N, CA, C and O atoms as a Tinker XYZ file with bonds, in Angstrom:
   424  protein
     1  N    -13.616000    6.957000  -20.703000    73     2
     2  CA   -13.241000    7.385000  -19.372000    64     1     3
     3  C    -12.066000    8.358000  -19.442000    63     2     4     5
     4  O    -11.117000    8.146000  -20.196000    81     3
     5  N    -12.138000    9.401000  -18.666000    73     3     6
     6  CA   -11.075000   10.395000  -18.657000    64     5     7
     7  C     -9.948000   10.002000  -17.722000    63     6     8     9
     8  O     -8.813000   10.445000  -17.903000    81     7
     9  N    -10.240000    9.176000  -16.719000    73     7    10
    10  CA    -9.218000    8.714000  -15.788000    64     9    11
    11  C     -9.084000    7.206000  -15.933000    63    10    12    13
    12  O    -10.078000    6.480000  -15.942000    81    11
    13  N     -7.840000    6.744000  -16.047000    73    11    14
    14  CA    -7.575000    5.331000  -16.280000    64    13    15
    15  C     -6.658000    4.777000  -15.201000    63    14    16    17
    16  O     -6.074000    5.527000  -14.418000    81    15
    17  N     -6.541000    3.460000  -15.170000    73    15    18
    18  CA    -5.655000    2.777000  -14.237000    64    17    19
    19  C     -4.211000    3.228000  -14.484000    63    18    20    21
    20  O     -3.755000    3.294000  -15.625000    81    19
    21  N     -3.506000    3.536000  -13.396000    73    19    22
    22  CA    -2.114000    3.958000  -13.503000    64    21    23
    23  C     -1.919000    5.461000  -13.543000    63    22    24    25
    24  O     -0.786000    5.933000  -13.445000    81    23
    25  N     -2.993000    6.226000  -13.685000    73    23    26
    26  CA    -2.885000    7.688000  -13.699000    64    25    27
    27  C     -2.580000    8.212000  -12.297000    63    26    28    29
    28  O     -2.979000    7.616000  -11.297000    81    27
    29  N     -1.867000    9.335000  -12.243000    73    27    30
    30  CA    -1.611000   10.015000  -10.981000    64    29    31
    31  C     -2.702000   11.056000  -10.796000    63    30    32    33
    32  O     -2.945000   11.869000  -11.688000    81    31
    33  N     -3.368000   11.035000   -9.631000    73    31    34
    34  CA    -4.486000   11.945000   -9.394000    64    33    35
    35  C     -4.319000   12.674000   -8.064000    63    34    36    37
    36  O     -3.576000   12.244000   -7.182000    81    35
    37  N     -5.034000   13.789000   -7.952000    73    35    38
    38  CA    -5.095000   14.561000   -6.714000    64    37    39
    39  C     -6.526000   14.486000   -6.202000    63    38    40    41
    40  O     -7.473000   14.645000   -6.972000    81    39
    41  N     -6.686000   14.244000   -4.904000    73    39    42
    42  CA    -8.016000   14.114000   -4.315000    64    41    43
    43  C     -8.524000   15.510000   -3.960000    63    42    44    45
    44  O     -7.855000   16.268000   -3.258000    81    43
    45  N     -9.721000   15.835000   -4.457000    73    43    46
    46  CA   -10.290000   17.168000   -4.279000    64    45    47
    47  C    -11.227000   17.272000   -3.087000    63    46    48    49
    48  O    -11.301000   18.329000   -2.460000    81    47
    49  N    -11.947000   16.199000   -2.757000    73    47    50
    50  CA   -12.933000   16.215000   -1.682000    64    49    51
    51  C    -12.783000   14.991000   -0.794000    63    50    52    53
    52  O    -12.239000   13.970000   -1.214000    81    51
    53  N    -13.267000   15.101000    0.432000    73    51    54
    54  CA   -13.264000   13.969000    1.343000    64    53    55
    55  C    -12.204000   14.109000    2.419000    63    54    56    57
    56  O    -11.539000   15.137000    2.540000    81    55
    57  N    -12.067000   13.045000    3.196000    73    55    58
    58  CA   -11.142000   13.105000    4.337000    64    57    59
    59  C     -9.683000   13.124000    3.918000    63    58    60    61
    60  O     -8.827000   13.516000    4.711000    81    59
    61  N     -9.373000   12.710000    2.690000    73    59    62
    62  CA    -7.998000   12.696000    2.192000    64    61    63
    63  C     -7.729000   13.831000    1.211000    63    62    64    65
    64  O     -6.861000   13.708000    0.347000    81    63
    65  N     -8.465000   14.939000    1.335000    73    63    66
    66  CA    -8.331000   16.071000    0.425000    64    65    67
    67  C     -6.892000   16.562000    0.383000    63    66    68    69
    68  O     -6.253000   16.735000    1.421000    81    67
    69  N     -6.384000   16.787000   -0.841000    73    67    70
    70  CA    -5.034000   17.292000   -1.012000    64    69    71
    71  C     -3.995000   16.212000   -1.262000    63    70    72    73
    72  O     -2.905000   16.516000   -1.747000    81    71
    73  N     -4.301000   14.960000   -0.944000    73    71    74
    74  CA    -3.351000   13.873000   -1.167000    64    73    75
    75  C     -3.254000   13.545000   -2.646000    63    74    76    77
    76  O     -4.184000   13.784000   -3.417000    81    75
    77  N     -2.122000   12.999000   -3.019000    73    75    78
    78  CA    -1.925000   12.538000   -4.387000    64    77    79
    79  C     -1.645000   11.050000   -4.351000    63    78    80    81
    80  O     -1.040000   10.545000   -3.406000    81    79
    81  N     -2.087000   10.352000   -5.380000    73    79    82
    82  CA    -1.863000    8.913000   -5.444000    64    81    83
    83  C     -2.100000    8.375000   -6.839000    63    82    84    85
    84  O     -2.505000    9.098000   -7.749000    81    83
    85  N     -1.839000    7.096000   -6.982000    73    83    86
    86  CA    -1.975000    6.423000   -8.262000    64    85    87
    87  C     -3.290000    5.643000   -8.272000    63    86    88    89
    88  O     -3.665000    5.057000   -7.257000    81    87
    89  N     -3.983000    5.631000   -9.391000    73    87    90
    90  CA    -5.244000    4.913000   -9.514000    64    89    91
    91  C     -4.951000    3.418000   -9.622000    63    90    92    93
    92  O     -4.260000    2.981000  -10.542000    81    91
    93  N     -5.482000    2.633000   -8.672000    73    91    94
    94  CA    -5.283000    1.185000   -8.692000    64    93    95
    95  C     -6.176000    0.534000   -9.737000    63    94    96    97
    96  O     -5.701000   -0.226000  -10.581000    81    95
    97  N     -7.480000    0.833000   -9.679000    73    95    98
    98  CA    -8.384000    0.402000  -10.732000    64    97    99
    99  C     -9.651000    1.235000  -10.735000    63    98   100   101
   100  O     -9.968000    1.927000   -9.768000    81    99
   101  N    -10.367000    1.151000  -11.848000    73    99   102
   102  CA   -11.535000    1.995000  -12.091000    64   101   103
   103  C    -12.763000    1.115000  -12.247000    63   102   104   105
   104  O    -12.729000    0.114000  -12.962000    81   103
   105  N    -13.848000    1.487000  -11.578000    73   103   106
   106  CA   -15.139000    0.836000  -11.767000    64   105   107
   107  C    -15.928000    1.720000  -12.727000    63   106   108   109
   108  O    -16.478000    2.744000  -12.321000    81   107
   109  N    -15.983000    1.327000  -13.994000    73   107   110
   110  CA   -16.536000    2.173000  -15.046000    64   109   111
   111  C    -18.013000    2.453000  -14.913000    63   110   112   113
   112  O    -18.430000    3.606000  -15.019000    81   111
   113  N    -18.822000    1.422000  -14.680000    73   111   114
   114  CA   -20.273000    1.618000  -14.616000    64   113   115
   115  C    -20.692000    2.431000  -13.404000    63   114   116   117
   116  O    -21.622000    3.234000  -13.482000    81   115
   117  N    -20.001000    2.225000  -12.269000    73   115   118
   118  CA   -20.327000    2.961000  -11.046000    64   117   119
   119  C    -19.637000    4.316000  -10.986000    63   118   120   121
   120  O    -19.940000    5.126000  -10.109000    81   119
   121  N    -18.699000    4.576000  -11.920000    73   119   122
   122  CA   -17.929000    5.819000  -11.968000    64   121   123
   123  C    -17.197000    6.070000  -10.651000    63   122   124   125
   124  O    -17.306000    7.140000  -10.052000    81   123
   125  N    -16.442000    5.046000  -10.216000    73   123   126
   126  CA   -15.667000    5.136000   -8.989000    64   125   127
   127  C    -14.241000    4.678000   -9.248000    63   126   128   129
   128  O    -13.984000    3.886000  -10.155000    81   127
   129  N    -13.311000    5.188000   -8.435000    73   127   130
   130  CA   -11.902000    4.822000   -8.562000    64   129   131
   131  C    -11.341000    4.427000   -7.196000    63   130   132   133
   132  O    -11.807000    4.895000   -6.157000    81   131
   133  N    -10.339000    3.564000   -7.222000    73   131   134
   134  CA    -9.576000    3.216000   -6.035000    64   133   135
   135  C     -8.207000    3.876000   -6.171000    63   134   136   137
   136  O     -7.521000    3.684000   -7.175000    81   135
   137  N     -7.811000    4.651000   -5.167000    73   135   138
   138  CA    -6.530000    5.352000   -5.178000    64   137   139
   139  C     -5.660000    4.757000   -4.071000    63   138   140   141
   140  O     -6.144000    4.513000   -2.966000    81   139
   141  N     -4.366000    4.522000   -4.365000    73   139   142
   142  CA    -3.465000    3.923000   -3.380000    64   141   143
   143  C     -3.361000    4.789000   -2.134000    63   142   144   145
   144  O     -3.204000    6.007000   -2.219000    81   143
   145  N     -3.449000    4.149000   -0.984000    73   143   146
   146  CA    -3.310000    4.791000    0.332000    64   145   147
   147  C     -4.261000    5.963000    0.540000    63   146   148   149
   148  O     -3.907000    6.939000    1.202000    81   147
   149  N     -5.457000    5.875000   -0.017000    73   147   150
   150  CA    -6.456000    6.927000    0.179000    64   149   151
   151  C     -7.819000    6.282000    0.424000    63   150   152   153
   152  O     -8.106000    5.198000   -0.084000    81   151
   153  N     -8.643000    6.959000    1.200000    73   151   154
   154  CA    -9.988000    6.498000    1.516000    64   153   155
   155  C     -9.952000    5.127000    2.201000    63   154   156   157
   156  O    -10.728000    4.232000    1.865000    81   155
   157  N     -9.034000    4.980000    3.169000    73   155   158
   158  CA    -8.902000    3.718000    3.900000    64   157   159
   159  C     -9.811000    3.734000    5.118000    63   158   160   161
   160  O     -9.914000    4.743000    5.816000    81   159
   161  N    -10.470000    2.606000    5.369000    73   159   162
   162  CA   -11.350000    2.444000    6.516000    64   161   163
   163  C    -10.910000    1.241000    7.317000    63   162   164   165
   164  O    -10.393000    0.271000    6.762000    81   163
   165  N    -11.115000    1.300000    8.636000    73   163   166
   166  CA   -10.747000    0.207000    9.525000    64   165   167
   167  C    -11.891000   -0.796000    9.607000    63   166   168   169
   168  O    -13.066000   -0.430000    9.612000    81   167
   169  N    -11.516000   -2.067000    9.671000    73   167   170
   170  CA   -12.519000   -3.135000    9.763000    64   169   171
   171  C    -12.025000   -4.147000   10.795000    63   170   172   173
   172  O    -10.873000   -4.577000   10.754000    81   171
   173  N    -12.907000   -4.522000   11.719000    73   171   174
   174  CA   -12.586000   -5.534000   12.719000    64   173   175
   175  C    -12.929000   -6.893000   12.129000    63   174   176   177
   176  O    -14.056000   -7.125000   11.692000    81   175
   177  N    -11.934000   -7.799000   12.121000    73   175   178
   178  CA   -12.113000   -9.096000   11.488000    64   177   179
   179  C    -11.829000  -10.198000   12.497000    63   178   180   181
   180  O    -10.860000  -10.131000   13.254000    81   179
   181  N    -12.690000  -11.215000   12.497000    73   179   182
   182  CA   -12.483000  -12.366000   13.347000    64   181   183
   183  C    -11.406000  -13.277000   12.791000    63   182   184   185
   184  O    -11.130000  -13.282000   11.591000    81   183
   185  N    -10.807000  -14.040000   13.678000    73   183   186
   186  CA    -9.812000  -15.012000   13.257000    64   185   187
   187  C    -10.511000  -16.133000   12.496000    63   186   188   189
   188  O    -11.496000  -16.702000   12.968000    81   187
   189  N     -9.988000  -16.440000   11.317000    73   187   190
   190  CA   -10.543000  -17.530000   10.521000    64   189   191
   191  C     -9.424000  -18.513000   10.187000    63   190   192   193
   192  O     -8.291000  -18.372000   10.646000    81   191
   193  N     -9.764000  -19.493000    9.392000    73   191   194
   194  CA    -8.833000  -20.582000    9.115000    64   193   195
   195  C     -7.468000  -20.109000    8.607000    63   194   196   197
   196  O     -6.451000  -20.420000    9.226000    81   195
   197  N     -7.420000  -19.379000    7.516000    73   195   198
   198  CA    -6.143000  -18.961000    6.944000    64   197   199
   199  C     -5.768000  -17.531000    7.251000    63   198   200   201
   200  O     -4.795000  -17.020000    6.695000    81   199
   201  N     -6.525000  -16.859000    8.136000    73   199   202
   202  CA    -6.307000  -15.431000    8.348000    64   201   203
   203  C     -6.300000  -15.110000    9.835000    63   202   204   205
   204  O     -7.062000  -15.679000   10.616000    81   203
   205  N     -5.428000  -14.192000   10.205000    73   203   206
   206  CA    -5.367000  -13.756000   11.582000    64   205   207
   207  C     -6.445000  -12.709000   11.840000    63   206   208   209
   208  O     -6.816000  -11.969000   10.930000    81   207
   209  N     -6.938000  -12.640000   13.042000    73   207   210
   210  CA    -7.942000  -11.642000   13.385000    64   209   211
   211  C     -7.303000  -10.326000   13.751000    63   210   212   213
   212  O     -6.086000  -10.240000   13.911000    81   211
   213  N     -8.126000   -9.293000   13.884000    73   211   214
   214  CA    -7.624000   -7.987000   14.282000    64   213   215
   215  C     -8.276000   -6.876000   13.491000    63   214   216   217
   216  O     -9.345000   -7.050000   12.905000    81   215
   217  N     -7.621000   -5.739000   13.483000    73   215   218
   218  CA    -8.137000   -4.573000   12.767000    64   217   219
   219  C     -7.333000   -4.422000   11.484000    63   218   220   221
   220  O     -6.107000   -4.317000   11.519000    81   219
   221  N     -8.029000   -4.411000   10.352000    73   219   222
   222  CA    -7.350000   -4.262000    9.064000    64   221   223
   223  C     -7.863000   -3.009000    8.358000    63   222   224   225
   224  O     -8.974000   -2.549000    8.619000    81   223
   225  N     -7.048000   -2.467000    7.470000    73   223   226
   226  CA    -7.444000   -1.297000    6.673000    64   225   227
   227  C     -7.960000   -1.770000    5.326000    63   226   228   229
   228  O     -7.310000   -2.561000    4.643000    81   227
   229  N     -9.131000   -1.281000    4.949000    73   227   230
   230  CA    -9.747000   -1.655000    3.682000    64   229   231
   231  C     -9.892000   -0.402000    2.821000    63   230   232   233
   232  O    -10.463000    0.592000    3.269000    81   231
   233  N     -9.381000   -0.440000    1.585000    73   231   234
   234  CA    -9.598000    0.713000    0.695000    64   233   235
   235  C    -11.024000    0.703000    0.157000    63   234   236   237
   236  O    -11.541000   -0.345000   -0.230000    81   235
   237  N    -11.645000    1.850000    0.135000    73   235   238
   238  CA   -13.000000    1.970000   -0.406000    64   237   239
   239  C    -12.950000    2.860000   -1.640000    63   238   240   241
   240  O    -12.093000    3.738000   -1.743000    81   239
   241  N    -13.875000    2.633000   -2.582000    73   239   242
   242  CA   -13.863000    3.454000   -3.799000    64   241   243
   243  C    -14.361000    4.863000   -3.528000    63   242   244   245
   244  O    -15.145000    5.099000   -2.609000    81   243
   245  N    -13.886000    5.800000   -4.352000    73   243   246
   246  CA   -14.379000    7.172000   -4.257000    64   245   247
   247  C    -14.908000    7.595000   -5.626000    63   246   248   249
   248  O    -14.495000    7.067000   -6.659000    81   247
   249  N    -15.804000    8.532000   -5.610000    73   247   250
   250  CA   -16.409000    8.992000   -6.852000    64   249   251
   251  C    -15.352000    9.624000   -7.745000    63   250   252   253
   252  O    -14.457000   10.327000   -7.275000    81   251
   253  N    -15.470000    9.361000   -9.036000    73   251   254
   254  CA   -14.480000    9.845000  -10.001000    64   253   255
   255  C    -14.473000   11.371000  -10.090000    63   254   256   257
   256  O    -13.480000   11.966000  -10.509000    81   255
   257  N    -15.585000   12.005000   -9.696000    73   255   258
   258  CA   -15.644000   13.467000   -9.743000    64   257   259
   259  C    -14.883000   14.107000   -8.583000    63   258   260   261
   260  O    -14.673000   15.320000   -8.573000    81   259
   261  N    -14.470000   13.300000   -7.609000    73   259   262
   262  CA   -13.734000   13.825000   -6.460000    64   261   263
   263  C    -12.223000   13.793000   -6.646000    63   262   264   265
   264  O    -11.474000   14.124000   -5.727000    81   263
   265  N    -11.773000   13.395000   -7.835000    73   263   266
   266  CA   -10.342000   13.378000   -8.120000    64   265   267
   267  C    -10.060000   14.157000   -9.398000    63   266   268   269
   268  O    -10.912000   14.251000  -10.282000    81   267
   269  N     -8.849000   14.716000   -9.485000    73   267   270
   270  CA    -8.418000   15.432000  -10.685000    64   269   271
   271  C     -7.109000   14.825000  -11.160000    63   270   272   273
   272  O     -6.225000   14.530000  -10.356000    81   271
   273  N     -6.990000   14.642000  -12.444000    73   271   274
   274  CA    -5.790000   14.074000  -13.043000    64   273   275
   275  C     -4.630000   15.061000  -12.938000    63   274   276   277
   276  O     -4.812000   16.262000  -13.133000    81   275
   277  N     -3.444000   14.552000  -12.632000    73   275   278
   278  CA    -2.242000   15.384000  -12.606000    64   277   279
   279  C     -1.513000   15.165000  -13.922000    63   278   280   281
   280  O     -1.129000   14.043000  -14.254000    81   279
   281  N     -1.327000   16.238000  -14.660000    73   279   282
   282  CA    -0.673000   16.170000  -15.966000    64   281   283
   283  C      0.800000   15.812000  -15.781000    63   282   284   285
   284  O      1.480000   16.443000  -14.973000    81   283
   285  N      1.314000   14.808000  -16.514000    73   283   286
   286  CA     2.729000   14.456000  -16.374000    64   285   287
   287  C      3.672000   15.501000  -16.977000    63   286   288   289
   288  O      4.863000   15.507000  -16.669000    81   287
   289  N      3.151000   16.381000  -17.831000    73   287   290
   290  CA     3.977000   17.399000  -18.475000    64   289   291
   291  C      4.148000   18.645000  -17.605000    63   290   292   293
   292  O      5.267000   19.114000  -17.394000    81   291
   293  N      3.019000   19.183000  -17.097000    73   291   294
   294  CA     3.087000   20.424000  -16.318000    64   293   295
   295  C      2.955000   20.195000  -14.813000    63   294   296   297
   296  O      3.081000   21.150000  -14.046000    81   295
   297  N      2.706000   18.959000  -14.364000    73   295   298
   298  CA     2.595000   18.576000  -12.953000    64   297   299
   299  C      1.552000   19.383000  -12.184000    63   298   300   301
   300  O      1.765000   19.723000  -11.021000    81   299
   301  N      0.428000   19.690000  -12.827000    73   299   302
   302  CA    -0.669000   20.395000  -12.178000    64   301   303
   303  C     -1.948000   19.567000  -12.323000    63   302   304   305
   304  O     -2.107000   18.808000  -13.279000    81   303
   305  N     -2.856000   19.729000  -11.352000    73   303   306
   306  CA    -4.153000   19.075000  -11.448000    64   305   307
   307  C     -4.937000   19.757000  -12.564000    63   306   308   309
   308  O     -5.055000   20.982000  -12.586000    81   307
   309  N     -5.468000   18.967000  -13.485000    73   307   310
   310  CA    -6.092000   19.535000  -14.668000    64   309   311
   311  C     -7.326000   18.762000  -15.082000    63   310   312   313
   312  O     -7.573000   17.644000  -14.630000    81   311
   313  N     -8.086000   19.386000  -15.950000    73   311   314
   314  CA    -9.196000   18.691000  -16.586000    64   313   315
   315  C     -8.655000   17.999000  -17.830000    63   314   316   317
   316  O     -7.589000   18.352000  -18.335000    81   315
   317  N     -9.397000   17.016000  -18.318000    73   315   318
   318  CA    -8.949000   16.220000  -19.451000    64   317   319
   319  C     -9.829000   16.503000  -20.655000    63   318   320   321
   320  O    -11.055000   16.543000  -20.555000    81   319
   321  N     -9.179000   16.700000  -21.798000    73   319   322
   322  CA    -9.886000   16.862000  -23.057000    64   321   323
   323  C     -9.474000   15.751000  -24.007000    63   322   324   325
   324  O     -8.567000   14.972000  -23.711000    81   323
   325  N    -10.132000   15.682000  -25.129000    73   323   326
   326  CA    -9.800000   14.667000  -26.126000    64   325   327
   327  C     -9.475000   15.329000  -27.449000    63   326   328   329
   328  O    -10.007000   16.389000  -27.776000    81   327
   329  N     -8.590000   14.690000  -28.210000    73   327   330
   330  CA    -8.184000   15.205000  -29.503000    64   329   331
   331  C     -8.135000   14.038000  -30.481000    63   330   332   333
   332  O     -7.629000   12.966000  -30.151000    81   331
   333  N     -8.660000   14.248000  -31.676000    73   331   334
   334  CA    -8.651000   13.214000  -32.708000    64   333   335
   335  C     -7.583000   13.539000  -33.738000    63   334   336   337
   336  O     -7.522000   14.655000  -34.255000    81   335
   337  N     -6.740000   12.554000  -34.033000    73   335   338
   338  CA    -5.778000   12.650000  -35.127000    64   337   339
   339  C     -5.967000   11.428000  -36.000000    63   338   340   341
   340  O     -5.543000   10.326000  -35.651000    81   339
   341  N     -6.599000   11.631000  -37.128000    73   339   342
   342  CA    -6.930000   10.492000  -37.986000    64   341   343
   343  C     -7.995000    9.647000  -37.315000    63   342   344   345
   344  O     -9.080000   10.141000  -37.008000    81   343
   345  N     -7.693000    8.381000  -37.085000    73   343   346
   346  CA    -8.660000    7.495000  -36.433000    64   345   347
   347  C     -8.314000    7.264000  -34.966000    63   346   348   349
   348  O     -9.005000    6.505000  -34.287000    81   347
   349  N     -7.242000    7.913000  -34.455000    73   347   350
   350  CA    -6.823000    7.731000  -33.074000    64   349   351
   351  C     -7.309000    8.873000  -32.196000    63   350   352   353
   352  O     -7.361000   10.030000  -32.614000    81   351
   353  N     -7.664000    8.513000  -30.963000    73   351   354
   354  CA    -8.175000    9.482000  -30.003000    64   353   355
   355  C     -7.175000    9.596000  -28.850000    63   354   356   357
   356  O     -6.759000    8.578000  -28.296000    81   355
   357  N     -6.786000   10.819000  -28.482000    73   355   358
   358  CA    -5.805000   11.055000  -27.436000    64   357   359
   359  C     -6.413000   11.896000  -26.326000    63   358   360   361
   360  O     -7.288000   12.728000  -26.566000    81   359
   361  N     -5.931000   11.666000  -25.096000    73   359   362
   362  CA    -6.296000   12.530000  -23.975000    64   361   363
   363  C     -5.294000   13.680000  -23.951000    63   362   364   365
   364  O     -4.093000   13.467000  -24.118000    81   363
   365  N     -5.793000   14.901000  -23.743000    73   363   366
   366  CA    -4.905000   16.056000  -23.656000    64   365   367
   367  C     -5.187000   16.835000  -22.378000    63   366   368   369
   368  O     -6.294000   16.808000  -21.840000    81   367
   369  N     -4.156000   17.530000  -21.910000    73   367   370
   370  CA    -4.260000   18.404000  -20.749000    64   369   371
   371  C     -4.904000   19.710000  -21.196000    63   370   372   373
   372  O     -4.515000   20.270000  -22.221000    81   371
   373  N     -5.877000   20.200000  -20.447000    73   371   374
   374  CA    -6.538000   21.454000  -20.794000    64   373   375
   375  C     -5.662000   22.676000  -20.498000    63   374   376   377
   376  O     -5.906000   23.752000  -21.044000    81   375
   377  N     -4.644000   22.524000  -19.642000    73   375   378
   378  CA    -3.777000   23.650000  -19.308000    64   377   379
   379  C     -2.649000   23.839000  -20.315000    63   378   380   381
   380  O     -2.441000   24.943000  -20.819000    81   379
   381  N     -1.912000   22.751000  -20.611000    73   379   382
   382  CA    -0.739000   22.891000  -21.488000    64   381   383
   383  C     -0.990000   22.363000  -22.907000    63   382   384   385
   384  O     -0.122000   22.484000  -23.772000    81   383
   385  N     -2.152000   21.788000  -23.147000    73   383   386
   386  CA    -2.552000   21.289000  -24.472000    64   385   387
   387  C     -1.636000   20.181000  -25.009000    63   386   388   389
   388  O     -1.571000   19.975000  -26.221000    81   387
   389  N     -0.928000   19.468000  -24.125000    73   387   390
   390  CA    -0.075000   18.360000  -24.551000    64   389   391
   391  C     -0.766000   17.032000  -24.272000    63   390   392   393
   392  O     -1.682000   16.950000  -23.454000    81   391
   393  N     -0.309000   16.000000  -24.963000    73   391   394
   394  CA    -0.892000   14.670000  -24.796000    64   393   395
   395  C     -0.539000   14.090000  -23.420000    63   394   396   397
   396  O      0.584000   14.245000  -22.938000    81   395
   397  N     -1.517000   13.423000  -22.797000    73   395   398
   398  CA    -1.300000   12.782000  -21.502000    64   397   399
   399  C     -0.931000   11.333000  -21.750000    63   398   400   401
   400  O     -1.710000   10.568000  -22.319000    81   399
   401  N      0.279000   10.960000  -21.313000    73   399   402
   402  CA     0.769000    9.593000  -21.503000    64   401   403
   403  C      1.288000    9.057000  -20.179000    63   402   404   405
   404  O      2.203000    9.631000  -19.588000    81   403
   405  N      0.702000    7.951000  -19.711000    73   403   406
   406  CA     1.163000    7.251000  -18.511000    64   405   407
   407  C      1.385000    5.796000  -18.890000    63   406   408   409
   408  O      0.835000    5.313000  -19.880000    81   407
   409  N      2.185000    5.106000  -18.105000    73   407   410
   410  CA     2.309000    3.666000  -18.233000    64   409   411
   411  C      3.128000    3.205000  -19.418000    63   410   412   413
   412  O      4.246000    3.678000  -19.623000    81   411
   413  N      2.573000    2.265000  -20.219000    73   411   414
   414  CA     3.308000    1.565000  -21.275000    64   413   415
   415  C      3.810000    2.510000  -22.382000    63   414   416   417
   416  O      4.903000    2.313000  -22.913000    81   415
   417  N      3.020000    3.527000  -22.727000    73   415   418
   418  CA     3.411000    4.441000  -23.796000    64   417   419
   419  C      4.584000    5.328000  -23.402000    63   418   420   421
   420  O      5.401000    5.704000  -24.242000    81   419
   421  N      4.658000    5.657000  -22.120000    73   419   422
   422  CA     5.718000    6.565000  -21.641000    64   421   423
   423  C      7.020000    5.861000  -21.638000    63   422   424
   424  O      8.038000    6.448000  -21.270000    81   423
């Protein structure tokens, strides 16, 4: 997968076009991602035992092709490439040719 949990992405298509957010989690087989505060839909919910009723916002997944990774080095939306060094595989930015590192490694 070119986009992983914790990556910063820019939304290219849809009602939230132009927004930036962090990937909450990735559905690999369906090729969909959940982005924080993006692609939210309203849902009317009845009052139940442990929950209050009303209108709640539910995040829905979006296709992985509708988002572009933002490179932490050059801060631009970019495509992702791969580079092999020995037995290790790294993601690289296609614009600045530097390694993309988010999360624990950074």
